[in-house]
PDB file with SEQRES, HELIX, SHEET and CRYST1 records, atoms N, CA, C and O in Angstrom:
SEQRES   1 A   73  MET GLY ARG PRO PHE ASP ARG ALA ASP GLN ASP ARG VAL          
SEQRES   2 A   73  VAL ARG ALA ALA LEU GLN ALA PHE SER SER ILE ASP GLN          
SEQRES   3 A   73  PRO GLY ALA ILE VAL ARG ARG ALA ALA ARG TRP ASN ASP          
SEQRES   4 A   73  ASP ARG TRP CYS GLY ALA ASN THR ARG MET PRO ARG ASP          
SEQRES   5 A   73  THR THR PRO GLN TYR GLN ASN GLU ASP ASP ARG ARG PRO          
SEQRES   6 A   73  ALA GLU ALA ARG ALA ARG GLN GLN                              
HELIX    1 AA1 ARG A    7  SER A   23  1                                  17    
HELIX    2 AA2 GLU A   60  GLN A   72  1                                  13    
CRYST1    1.000    1.000    1.000  90.00  90.00  90.00 P 1           1          
ATOM      1  N   MET A   1       0.830  -1.181   0.000  1.00  0.00           N  
ATOM      2  CA  MET A   1       0.000   0.000   0.000  1.00  0.00           C  
ATOM      3  C   MET A   1       0.874   1.243   0.000  1.00  0.00           C  
ATOM      4  O   MET A   1       0.875   1.976  -0.989  1.00  0.00           O  
ATOM      5  N   GLY A   2       1.590   1.501   1.028  1.00  0.00           N  
ATOM      6  CA  GLY A   2       2.372   2.725   1.107  1.00  0.00           C  
ATOM      7  C   GLY A   2       1.534   3.879   1.625  1.00  0.00           C  
ATOM      8  O   GLY A   2       0.321   3.762   1.799  1.00  0.00           O  
ATOM      9  N   ARG A   3       2.196   4.976   1.864  1.00  0.00           N  
ATOM     10  CA  ARG A   3       1.492   6.156   2.381  1.00  0.00           C  
ATOM     11  C   ARG A   3       0.559   6.715   1.304  1.00  0.00           C  
ATOM     12  O   ARG A   3       0.863   6.634   0.114  1.00  0.00           O  
ATOM     13  N   PRO A   4      -0.577   7.282   1.722  1.00  0.00           N  
ATOM     14  CA  PRO A   4      -1.489   7.881   0.744  1.00  0.00           C  
ATOM     15  C   PRO A   4      -0.801   9.010  -0.028  1.00  0.00           C  
ATOM     16  O   PRO A   4      -0.130   9.859   0.558  1.00  0.00           O  
ATOM     17  N   PHE A   5      -0.975   9.004  -1.328  1.00  0.00           N  
ATOM     18  CA  PHE A   5      -0.473  10.053  -2.217  1.00  0.00           C  
ATOM     19  C   PHE A   5       1.052  10.102  -2.301  1.00  0.00           C  
ATOM     20  O   PHE A   5       1.596  11.059  -2.850  1.00  0.00           O  
ATOM     21  N   ASP A   6       1.749   9.110  -1.780  1.00  0.00           N  
ATOM     22  CA  ASP A   6       3.218   9.069  -1.829  1.00  0.00           C  
ATOM     23  C   ASP A   6       3.618   7.963  -2.809  1.00  0.00           C  
ATOM     24  O   ASP A   6       3.816   6.813  -2.417  1.00  0.00           O  
ATOM     25  N   ARG A   7       3.731   8.324  -4.075  1.00  0.00           N  
ATOM     26  CA  ARG A   7       3.981   7.325  -5.121  1.00  0.00           C  
ATOM     27  C   ARG A   7       5.306   6.602  -4.915  1.00  0.00           C  
ATOM     28  O   ARG A   7       5.405   5.404  -5.177  1.00  0.00           O  
ATOM     29  N   ALA A   8       6.321   7.319  -4.449  1.00  0.00           N  
ATOM     30  CA  ALA A   8       7.626   6.681  -4.241  1.00  0.00           C  
ATOM     31  C   ALA A   8       7.523   5.606  -3.158  1.00  0.00           C  
ATOM     32  O   ALA A   8       8.088   4.524  -3.312  1.00  0.00           O  
ATOM     33  N   ASP A   9       6.818   5.886  -2.076  1.00  0.00           N  
ATOM     34  CA  ASP A   9       6.658   4.902  -1.014  1.00  0.00           C  
ATOM     35  C   ASP A   9       5.818   3.726  -1.500  1.00  0.00           C  
ATOM     36  O   ASP A   9       6.129   2.575  -1.192  1.00  0.00           O  
ATOM     37  N   GLN A  10       4.765   3.999  -2.250  1.00  0.00           N  
ATOM     38  CA  GLN A  10       3.935   2.923  -2.794  1.00  0.00           C  
ATOM     39  C   GLN A  10       4.752   2.038  -3.734  1.00  0.00           C  
ATOM     40  O   GLN A  10       4.599   0.817  -3.736  1.00  0.00           O  
ATOM     41  N   ASP A  11       5.614   2.657  -4.527  1.00  0.00           N  
ATOM     42  CA  ASP A  11       6.483   1.897  -5.427  1.00  0.00           C  
ATOM     43  C   ASP A  11       7.433   1.002  -4.632  1.00  0.00           C  
ATOM     44  O   ASP A  11       7.658  -0.148  -5.009  1.00  0.00           O  
ATOM     45  N   ARG A  12       7.993   1.522  -3.532  1.00  0.00           N  
ATOM     46  CA  ARG A  12       8.885   0.717  -2.689  1.00  0.00           C  
ATOM     47  C   ARG A  12       8.152  -0.494  -2.113  1.00  0.00           C  
ATOM     48  O   ARG A  12       8.713  -1.587  -2.036  1.00  0.00           O  
ATOM     49  N   VAL A  13       6.895  -0.296  -1.709  1.00  0.00           N  
ATOM     50  CA  VAL A  13       6.117  -1.395  -1.142  1.00  0.00           C  
ATOM     51  C   VAL A  13       5.894  -2.479  -2.197  1.00  0.00           C  
ATOM     52  O   VAL A  13       6.081  -3.663  -1.918  1.00  0.00           O  
ATOM     53  N   VAL A  14       5.500  -2.085  -3.390  1.00  0.00           N  
ATOM     54  CA  VAL A  14       5.241  -3.064  -4.450  1.00  0.00           C  
ATOM     55  C   VAL A  14       6.524  -3.806  -4.808  1.00  0.00           C  
ATOM     56  O   VAL A  14       6.508  -5.028  -4.957  1.00  0.00           O  
ATOM     57  N   ARG A  15       7.629  -3.087  -4.947  1.00  0.00           N  
ATOM     58  CA  ARG A  15       8.904  -3.740  -5.278  1.00  0.00           C  
ATOM     59  C   ARG A  15       9.330  -4.709  -4.179  1.00  0.00           C  
ATOM     60  O   ARG A  15       9.810  -5.804  -4.471  1.00  0.00           O  
ATOM     61  N   ALA A  16       9.159  -4.316  -2.924  1.00  0.00           N  
ATOM     62  CA  ALA A  16       9.517  -5.204  -1.815  1.00  0.00           C  
ATOM     63  C   ALA A  16       8.649  -6.456  -1.824  1.00  0.00           C  
ATOM     64  O   ALA A  16       9.137  -7.552  -1.549  1.00  0.00           O  
ATOM     65  N   ALA A  17       7.361  -6.297  -2.140  1.00  0.00           N  
ATOM     66  CA  ALA A  17       6.461  -7.454  -2.197  1.00  0.00           C  
ATOM     67  C   ALA A  17       6.875  -8.398  -3.319  1.00  0.00           C  
ATOM     68  O   ALA A  17       6.924  -9.612  -3.121  1.00  0.00           O  
ATOM     69  N   LEU A  18       7.172  -7.855  -4.483  1.00  0.00           N  
ATOM     70  CA  LEU A  18       7.594  -8.705  -5.600  1.00  0.00           C  
ATOM     71  C   LEU A  18       8.894  -9.428  -5.279  1.00  0.00           C  
ATOM     72  O   LEU A  18       9.057 -10.601  -5.618  1.00  0.00           O  
ATOM     73  N   GLN A  19       9.808  -8.741  -4.636  1.00  0.00           N  
ATOM     74  CA  GLN A  19      11.067  -9.366  -4.253  1.00  0.00           C  
ATOM     75  C   GLN A  19      10.816 -10.471  -3.217  1.00  0.00           C  
ATOM     76  O   GLN A  19      11.432 -11.534  -3.281  1.00  0.00           O  
ATOM     77  N   ALA A  20       9.922 -10.219  -2.278  1.00  0.00           N  
ATOM     78  CA  ALA A  20       9.614 -11.211  -1.245  1.00  0.00           C  
ATOM     79  C   ALA A  20       8.987 -12.456  -1.858  1.00  0.00           C  
ATOM     80  O   ALA A  20       9.278 -13.571  -1.425  1.00  0.00           O  
ATOM     81  N   PHE A  21       8.128 -12.281  -2.863  1.00  0.00           N  
ATOM     82  CA  PHE A  21       7.492 -13.438  -3.490  1.00  0.00           C  
ATOM     83  C   PHE A  21       8.530 -14.414  -4.030  1.00  0.00           C  
ATOM     84  O   PHE A  21       8.318 -15.626  -3.999  1.00  0.00           O  
ATOM     85  N   SER A  22       9.634 -13.901  -4.516  1.00  0.00           N  
ATOM     86  CA  SER A  22      10.650 -14.791  -5.091  1.00  0.00           C  
ATOM     87  C   SER A  22      11.490 -15.479  -4.017  1.00  0.00           C  
ATOM     88  O   SER A  22      12.177 -16.459  -4.305  1.00  0.00           O  
ATOM     89  N   SER A  23      11.442 -14.978  -2.787  1.00  0.00           N  
ATOM     90  CA  SER A  23      12.276 -15.572  -1.745  1.00  0.00           C  
ATOM     91  C   SER A  23      11.487 -16.423  -0.741  1.00  0.00           C  
ATOM     92  O   SER A  23      12.092 -17.143   0.055  1.00  0.00           O  
ATOM     93  N   ILE A  24      10.163 -16.356  -0.762  1.00  0.00           N  
ATOM     94  CA  ILE A  24       9.352 -17.132   0.178  1.00  0.00           C  
ATOM     95  C   ILE A  24       9.437 -18.605  -0.205  1.00  0.00           C  
ATOM     96  O   ILE A  24       9.196 -18.977  -1.353  1.00  0.00           O  
ATOM     97  N   ASP A  25       9.786 -19.441   0.780  1.00  0.00           N  
ATOM     98  CA  ASP A  25       9.965 -20.857   0.480  1.00  0.00           C  
ATOM     99  C   ASP A  25       8.975 -21.769   1.215  1.00  0.00           C  
ATOM    100  O   ASP A  25       9.055 -22.993   1.106  1.00  0.00           O  
ATOM    101  N   GLN A  26       8.033 -21.161   1.969  1.00  0.00           N  
ATOM    102  CA  GLN A  26       7.034 -21.980   2.652  1.00  0.00           C  
ATOM    103  C   GLN A  26       5.741 -21.190   2.819  1.00  0.00           C  
ATOM    104  O   GLN A  26       5.786 -19.968   2.963  1.00  0.00           O  
ATOM    105  N   PRO A  27       4.588 -21.862   2.804  1.00  0.00           N  
ATOM    106  CA  PRO A  27       3.310 -21.175   2.991  1.00  0.00           C  
ATOM    107  C   PRO A  27       3.247 -20.491   4.355  1.00  0.00           C  
ATOM    108  O   PRO A  27       3.727 -21.032   5.351  1.00  0.00           O  
ATOM    109  N   GLY A  28       2.663 -19.320   4.390  1.00  0.00           N  
ATOM    110  CA  GLY A  28       2.479 -18.605   5.647  1.00  0.00           C  
ATOM    111  C   GLY A  28       3.704 -17.874   6.153  1.00  0.00           C  
ATOM    112  O   GLY A  28       3.689 -17.333   7.258  1.00  0.00           O  
ATOM    113  N   ALA A  29       4.770 -17.849   5.360  1.00  0.00           N  
ATOM    114  CA  ALA A  29       5.992 -17.154   5.794  1.00  0.00           C  
ATOM    115  C   ALA A  29       5.696 -15.660   5.955  1.00  0.00           C  
ATOM    116  O   ALA A  29       4.933 -15.077   5.183  1.00  0.00           O  
ATOM    117  N   ILE A  30       6.300 -15.068   6.948  1.00  0.00           N  
ATOM    118  CA  ILE A  30       6.130 -13.632   7.206  1.00  0.00           C  
ATOM    119  C   ILE A  30       7.394 -12.917   6.772  1.00  0.00           C  
ATOM    120  O   ILE A  30       8.502 -13.274   7.172  1.00  0.00           O  
ATOM    121  N   VAL A  31       7.205 -11.900   5.946  1.00  0.00           N  
ATOM    122  CA  VAL A  31       8.334 -11.093   5.480  1.00  0.00           C  
ATOM    123  C   VAL A  31       8.147  -9.705   6.068  1.00  0.00           C  
ATOM    124  O   VAL A  31       7.129  -9.058   5.824  1.00  0.00           O  
ATOM    125  N   ARG A  32       9.096  -9.254   6.818  1.00  0.00           N  
ATOM    126  CA  ARG A  32       9.003  -7.937   7.454  1.00  0.00           C  
ATOM    127  C   ARG A  32       9.660  -6.895   6.565  1.00  0.00           C  
ATOM    128  O   ARG A  32      10.679  -7.152   5.924  1.00  0.00           O  
ATOM    129  N   ARG A  33       9.062  -5.730   6.540  1.00  0.00           N  
ATOM    130  CA  ARG A  33       9.592  -4.602   5.771  1.00  0.00           C  
ATOM    131  C   ARG A  33       9.832  -3.466   6.753  1.00  0.00           C  
ATOM    132  O   ARG A  33       8.956  -3.106   7.539  1.00  0.00           O  
ATOM    133  N   ALA A  34      11.023  -2.916   6.692  1.00  0.00           N  
ATOM    134  CA  ALA A  34      11.327  -1.776   7.556  1.00  0.00           C  
ATOM    135  C   ALA A  34      10.591  -0.562   7.000  1.00  0.00           C  
ATOM    136  O   ALA A  34      10.979   0.001   5.977  1.00  0.00           O  
ATOM    137  N   ALA A  35       9.535  -0.173   7.684  1.00  0.00           N  
ATOM    138  CA  ALA A  35       8.746   0.974   7.231  1.00  0.00           C  
ATOM    139  C   ALA A  35       8.409   1.827   8.433  1.00  0.00           C  
ATOM    140  O   ALA A  35       8.209   1.322   9.538  1.00  0.00           O  
ATOM    141  N   ARG A  36       8.351   3.094   8.209  1.00  0.00           N  
ATOM    142  CA  ARG A  36       8.002   4.019   9.271  1.00  0.00           C  
ATOM    143  C   ARG A  36       6.678   4.666   8.934  1.00  0.00           C  
ATOM    144  O   ARG A  36       6.582   5.414   7.961  1.00  0.00           O  
ATOM    145  N   TRP A  37       5.666   4.393   9.717  1.00  0.00           N  
ATOM    146  CA  TRP A  37       4.327   4.879   9.425  1.00  0.00           C  
ATOM    147  C   TRP A  37       3.853   5.915  10.439  1.00  0.00           C  
ATOM    148  O   TRP A  37       2.703   6.349  10.364  1.00  0.00           O  
ATOM    149  N   ASN A  38       4.670   6.313  11.356  1.00  0.00           N  
ATOM    150  CA  ASN A  38       4.192   7.174  12.431  1.00  0.00           C  
ATOM    151  C   ASN A  38       4.569   8.642  12.242  1.00  0.00           C  
ATOM    152  O   ASN A  38       4.780   9.355  13.224  1.00  0.00           O  
ATOM    153  N   ASP A  39       4.655   9.094  11.012  1.00  0.00           N  
ATOM    154  CA  ASP A  39       4.906  10.519  10.812  1.00  0.00           C  
ATOM    155  C   ASP A  39       3.587  11.241  10.528  1.00  0.00           C  
ATOM    156  O   ASP A  39       2.555  10.594  10.354  1.00  0.00           O  
ATOM    157  N   ASP A  40       3.613  12.560  10.481  1.00  0.00           N  
ATOM    158  CA  ASP A  40       2.390  13.347  10.323  1.00  0.00           C  
ATOM    159  C   ASP A  40       1.690  13.095   9.000  1.00  0.00           C  
ATOM    160  O   ASP A  40       0.472  13.249   8.908  1.00  0.00           O  
ATOM    161  N   ARG A  41       2.435  12.711   7.978  1.00  0.00           N  
ATOM    162  CA  ARG A  41       1.795  12.482   6.683  1.00  0.00           C  
ATOM    163  C   ARG A  41       0.872  11.277   6.741  1.00  0.00           C  
ATOM    164  O   ARG A  41      -0.036  11.169   5.918  1.00  0.00           O  
ATOM    165  N   TRP A  42       1.076  10.365   7.692  1.00  0.00           N  
ATOM    166  CA  TRP A  42       0.243   9.175   7.756  1.00  0.00           C  
ATOM    167  C   TRP A  42      -0.719   9.241   8.935  1.00  0.00           C  
ATOM    168  O   TRP A  42      -1.936   9.237   8.747  1.00  0.00           O  
ATOM    169  N   CYS A  43      -0.186   9.299  10.132  1.00  0.00           N  
ATOM    170  CA  CYS A  43      -1.041   9.190  11.321  1.00  0.00           C  
ATOM    171  C   CYS A  43      -1.846  10.451  11.584  1.00  0.00           C  
ATOM    172  O   CYS A  43      -2.989  10.371  12.033  1.00  0.00           O  
ATOM    173  N   GLY A  44      -1.274  11.600  11.315  1.00  0.00           N  
ATOM    174  CA  GLY A  44      -1.953  12.842  11.666  1.00  0.00           C  
ATOM    175  C   GLY A  44      -2.847  13.379  10.580  1.00  0.00           C  
ATOM    176  O   GLY A  44      -3.617  14.310  10.819  1.00  0.00           O  
ATOM    177  N   ALA A  45      -2.766  12.815   9.390  1.00  0.00           N  
ATOM    178  CA  ALA A  45      -3.532  13.366   8.275  1.00  0.00           C  
ATOM    179  C   ALA A  45      -4.808  12.565   8.042  1.00  0.00           C  
ATOM    180  O   ALA A  45      -4.787  11.334   8.047  1.00  0.00           O  
ATOM    181  N   ASN A  46      -5.881  13.247   7.846  1.00  0.00           N  
ATOM    182  CA  ASN A  46      -7.126  12.598   7.469  1.00  0.00           C  
ATOM    183  C   ASN A  46      -7.301  12.821   5.976  1.00  0.00           C  
ATOM    184  O   ASN A  46      -7.619  13.928   5.542  1.00  0.00           O  
ATOM    185  N   THR A  47      -7.095  11.784   5.199  1.00  0.00           N  
ATOM    186  CA  THR A  47      -7.131  11.913   3.745  1.00  0.00           C  
ATOM    187  C   THR A  47      -8.470  11.484   3.157  1.00  0.00           C  
ATOM    188  O   THR A  47      -8.632  11.455   1.937  1.00  0.00           O  
ATOM    189  N   ARG A  48      -9.427  11.152   4.014  1.00  0.00           N  
ATOM    190  CA  ARG A  48     -10.724  10.716   3.509  1.00  0.00           C  
ATOM    191  C   ARG A  48     -11.562  11.904   3.044  1.00  0.00           C  
ATOM    192  O   ARG A  48     -11.428  13.019   3.549  1.00  0.00           O  
ATOM    193  N   MET A  49     -12.413  11.641   2.088  1.00  0.00           N  
ATOM    194  CA  MET A  49     -13.342  12.661   1.614  1.00  0.00           C  
ATOM    195  C   MET A  49     -14.452  12.819   2.653  1.00  0.00           C  
ATOM    196  O   MET A  49     -14.758  11.871   3.377  1.00  0.00           O  
ATOM    197  N   PRO A  50     -15.056  14.005   2.733  1.00  0.00           N  
ATOM    198  CA  PRO A  50     -16.170  14.178   3.662  1.00  0.00           C  
ATOM    199  C   PRO A  50     -17.321  13.250   3.281  1.00  0.00           C  
ATOM    200  O   PRO A  50     -17.526  12.955   2.103  1.00  0.00           O  
ATOM    201  N   ARG A  51     -18.058  12.799   4.269  1.00  0.00           N  
ATOM    202  CA  ARG A  51     -19.185  11.897   4.017  1.00  0.00           C  
ATOM    203  C   ARG A  51     -20.279  12.647   3.262  1.00  0.00           C  
ATOM    204  O   ARG A  51     -20.629  13.778   3.599  1.00  0.00           O  
ATOM    205  N   ASP A  52     -20.801  11.996   2.248  1.00  0.00           N  
ATOM    206  CA  ASP A  52     -21.896  12.547   1.455  1.00  0.00           C  
ATOM    207  C   ASP A  52     -23.170  11.815   1.864  1.00  0.00           C  
ATOM    208  O   ASP A  52     -23.266  10.599   1.694  1.00  0.00           O  
ATOM    209  N   THR A  53     -24.142  12.537   2.398  1.00  0.00           N  
ATOM    210  CA  THR A  53     -25.363  11.894   2.881  1.00  0.00           C  
ATOM    211  C   THR A  53     -26.440  11.805   1.807  1.00  0.00           C  
ATOM    212  O   THR A  53     -27.527  11.287   2.065  1.00  0.00           O  
ATOM    213  N   THR A  54     -26.154  12.300   0.610  1.00  0.00           N  
ATOM    214  CA  THR A  54     -27.110  12.208  -0.496  1.00  0.00           C  
ATOM    215  C   THR A  54     -27.207  10.760  -0.958  1.00  0.00           C  
ATOM    216  O   THR A  54     -26.178  10.137  -1.218  1.00  0.00           O  
ATOM    217  N   PRO A  55     -28.421  10.201  -1.068  1.00  0.00           N  
ATOM    218  CA  PRO A  55     -28.540   8.825  -1.550  1.00  0.00           C  
ATOM    219  C   PRO A  55     -27.945   8.688  -2.958  1.00  0.00           C  
ATOM    220  O   PRO A  55     -28.128   9.554  -3.813  1.00  0.00           O  
ATOM    221  N   GLN A  56     -27.244   7.600  -3.172  1.00  0.00           N  
ATOM    222  CA  GLN A  56     -26.632   7.336  -4.472  1.00  0.00           C  
ATOM    223  C   GLN A  56     -27.042   5.944  -4.928  1.00  0.00           C  
ATOM    224  O   GLN A  56     -27.051   4.997  -4.140  1.00  0.00           O  
ATOM    225  N   TYR A  57     -27.377   5.830  -6.188  1.00  0.00           N  
ATOM    226  CA  TYR A  57     -27.873   4.571  -6.734  1.00  0.00           C  
ATOM    227  C   TYR A  57     -27.042   4.179  -7.953  1.00  0.00           C  
ATOM    228  O   TYR A  57     -26.486   5.031  -8.646  1.00  0.00           O  
ATOM    229  N   GLN A  58     -26.973   2.891  -8.192  1.00  0.00           N  
ATOM    230  CA  GLN A  58     -26.254   2.388  -9.362  1.00  0.00           C  
ATOM    231  C   GLN A  58     -26.942   2.835 -10.651  1.00  0.00           C  
ATOM    232  O   GLN A  58     -26.286   3.222 -11.619  1.00  0.00           O  
ATOM    233  N   ASN A  59     -28.277   2.776 -10.647  1.00  0.00           N  
ATOM    234  CA  ASN A  59     -29.039   3.142 -11.844  1.00  0.00           C  
ATOM    235  C   ASN A  59     -30.481   3.441 -11.430  1.00  0.00           C  
ATOM    236  O   ASN A  59     -30.835   3.339 -10.256  1.00  0.00           O  
ATOM    237  N   GLU A  60     -31.300   3.810 -12.405  1.00  0.00           N  
ATOM    238  CA  GLU A  60     -32.697   4.158 -12.129  1.00  0.00           C  
ATOM    239  C   GLU A  60     -33.477   2.977 -11.573  1.00  0.00           C  
ATOM    240  O   GLU A  60     -34.375   3.159 -10.750  1.00  0.00           O  
ATOM    241  N   ASP A  61     -33.142   1.760 -12.015  1.00  0.00           N  
ATOM    242  CA  ASP A  61     -33.842   0.575 -11.510  1.00  0.00           C  
ATOM    243  C   ASP A  61     -33.592   0.373 -10.018  1.00  0.00           C  
ATOM    244  O   ASP A  61     -34.411  -0.253  -9.345  1.00  0.00           O  
ATOM    245  N   ASP A  62     -32.501   0.878  -9.493  1.00  0.00           N  
ATOM    246  CA  ASP A  62     -32.229   0.818  -8.053  1.00  0.00           C  
ATOM    247  C   ASP A  62     -32.914   1.974  -7.318  1.00  0.00           C  
ATOM    248  O   ASP A  62     -33.411   1.807  -6.204  1.00  0.00           O  
ATOM    249  N   ARG A  63     -32.931   3.135  -7.951  1.00  0.00           N  
ATOM    250  CA  ARG A  63     -33.458   4.328  -7.303  1.00  0.00           C  
ATOM    251  C   ARG A  63     -34.959   4.216  -7.029  1.00  0.00           C  
ATOM    252  O   ARG A  63     -35.408   4.513  -5.922  1.00  0.00           O  
ATOM    253  N   ARG A  64     -35.724   3.796  -8.012  1.00  0.00           N  
ATOM    254  CA  ARG A  64     -37.196   3.795  -7.884  1.00  0.00           C  
ATOM    255  C   ARG A  64     -37.688   2.974  -6.689  1.00  0.00           C  
ATOM    256  O   ARG A  64     -38.432   3.512  -5.869  1.00  0.00           O  
ATOM    257  N   PRO A  65     -37.311   1.699  -6.549  1.00  0.00           N  
ATOM    258  CA  PRO A  65     -37.831   0.945  -5.393  1.00  0.00           C  
ATOM    259  C   PRO A  65     -37.300   1.463  -4.053  1.00  0.00           C  
ATOM    260  O   PRO A  65     -38.006   1.404  -3.046  1.00  0.00           O  
ATOM    261  N   ALA A  66     -36.073   1.965  -4.033  1.00  0.00           N  
ATOM    262  CA  ALA A  66     -35.516   2.481  -2.775  1.00  0.00           C  
ATOM    263  C   ALA A  66     -36.285   3.708  -2.316  1.00  0.00           C  
ATOM    264  O   ALA A  66     -36.598   3.845  -1.133  1.00  0.00           O  
ATOM    265  N   GLU A  67     -36.593   4.607  -3.258  1.00  0.00           N  
ATOM    266  CA  GLU A  67     -37.342   5.805  -2.886  1.00  0.00           C  
ATOM    267  C   GLU A  67     -38.792   5.461  -2.529  1.00  0.00           C  
ATOM    268  O   GLU A  67     -39.384   6.103  -1.662  1.00  0.00           O  
ATOM    269  N   ALA A  68     -39.360   4.460  -3.188  1.00  0.00           N  
ATOM    270  CA  ALA A  68     -40.733   4.037  -2.847  1.00  0.00           C  
ATOM    271  C   ALA A  68     -40.757   3.476  -1.422  1.00  0.00           C  
ATOM    272  O   ALA A  68     -41.686   3.767  -0.668  1.00  0.00           O  
ATOM    273  N   ARG A  69     -39.757   2.682  -1.039  1.00  0.00           N  
ATOM    274  CA  ARG A  69     -39.692   2.159   0.335  1.00  0.00           C  
ATOM    275  C   ARG A  69     -39.528   3.298   1.341  1.00  0.00           C  
ATOM    276  O   ARG A  69     -40.128   3.263   2.415  1.00  0.00           O  
ATOM    277  N   ALA A  70     -38.729   4.295   1.007  1.00  0.00           N  
ATOM    278  CA  ALA A  70     -38.505   5.409   1.920  1.00  0.00           C  
ATOM    279  C   ALA A  70     -39.801   6.187   2.133  1.00  0.00           C  
ATOM    280  O   ALA A  70     -40.062   6.652   3.242  1.00  0.00           O  
ATOM    281  N   ARG A  71     -40.616   6.333   1.088  1.00  0.00           N  
ATOM    282  CA  ARG A  71     -41.886   7.048   1.232  1.00  0.00           C  
ATOM    283  C   ARG A  71     -42.867   6.284   2.120  1.00  0.00           C  
ATOM    284  O   ARG A  71     -43.696   6.890   2.799  1.00  0.00           O  
ATOM    285  N   GLN A  72     -42.772   4.954   2.115  1.00  0.00           N  
ATOM    286  CA  GLN A  72     -43.676   4.116   2.919  1.00  0.00           C  
ATOM    287  C   GLN A  72     -43.343   4.183   4.405  1.00  0.00           C  
ATOM    288  O   GLN A  72     -44.211   3.925   5.239  1.00  0.00           O  
ATOM    289  N   GLN A  73     -42.143   4.514   4.738  1.00  0.00           N  
ATOM    290  CA  GLN A  73     -41.715   4.513   6.139  1.00  0.00           C  
ATOM    291  C   GLN A  73     -42.125   5.745   6.810  1.00  0.00           C  
ATOM    292  O   GLN A  73     -41.851   5.923   7.997  1.00  0.00           O  
TER     293      GLN A  73                                                      
END                                                                             
C-alpha cells in the first residue's frame, strides 16, 4: 500500500512485495519490511473525503424501489 499520495513509497512497497514473493519458500511465511508509518503524513492526516449523505444509486432501476420504500416509512 504505502502512504497515501506518496507514489515513491507505494512503489517501494510493491517492489519489496515482488522481491519477497521470489524468496518465500514456505506457505504462511512472514516477510518484514522496515517501514516508518508514524509521521504526520500518515497518522496525523485525514485523507478521507467528507461523508456525502445524499442517496446514491447504481441506476434508475435501483433508485425507484428504494425511494418508494422510503416514502412508505
